[in-house]
N, C-alpha and C positions, 0 to 999 in steps of 0.2 A: 544852674550852674557853667563858673565861666570860667574858662583858665588862658591864662595869659603867661613871654614869655620875654626879658628882654634882657642887658646884655648892659652893665651900665650905666643902668636906670632908663637907657634907652629899649624900649617895644621892639619886637623881632616878630616879625610876619613871613610868614616862610616867600621866598624869591630869593637869588642868587646863591652865595652863598648855604643858607639856611632851608629849613624844610619843615616846619612845626606841624604835628598831627596829634586829631584829639578824635578819641573813640570813648564809647559807653555803653553798658548791659543795664540790667534793670534799676541794680544798687549801685554800682562803679562807676567812675572815670579814671579816662587815663590821659597823660599830654606822652610828648617823644619830642623830641629836639634833636633834629640832625643838623651837623656840621659836614658841608662838605670842602673837599681842597684847605686844612687848616693850615693858616698860616700863621709868623707870629703877632700881627695882628690882630689876629682871636683870643689870645692874652685876655683877658679878663673876668669877673663877677658876672653868671649868668645865674637869673631869679626867675624861678616860676613859682606863680600867685595863684589861687581857685579861692574863688571869693561865689558864696550861695547866700542863703534865705537867712544862716544863720549865723552868718562870719566872713571871714579871709583867711585865708596861713599861707605862707610862702615859702621858699626854701629854696637855698645858695649855692653853690660852687664856687670855687675863683682856678682856671682854666691857667696854665702859665704855660705856653709854650715859648721857647729855647731855642737857638741858632737855627741848624736849616734842617727839614723835622720831617721825617717819613710817615706823617701821620697825613692821612688821608680822610681822615671818616673822625668825630668823634660825636658819640648816642649820647644825649644825658635821657632818664627815662623813669618819670613820675608817674 
């Protein structure tokens, strides 16, 4: 199983504002993307993609930050 995150089509890796975590047990895999110190520039479409021997699946969410934001952290979990 491979799980990856992207923002506006560009792959996200842990570092800077982003933290990507993955875990698994016997039958389930999950991943979490955390965005720290959220800014207006973080506005965009975030997509998580999972790939295994049977195919792939993805899910997307649009994040819109407008004006001055008091948001310090955004968490996506799948």
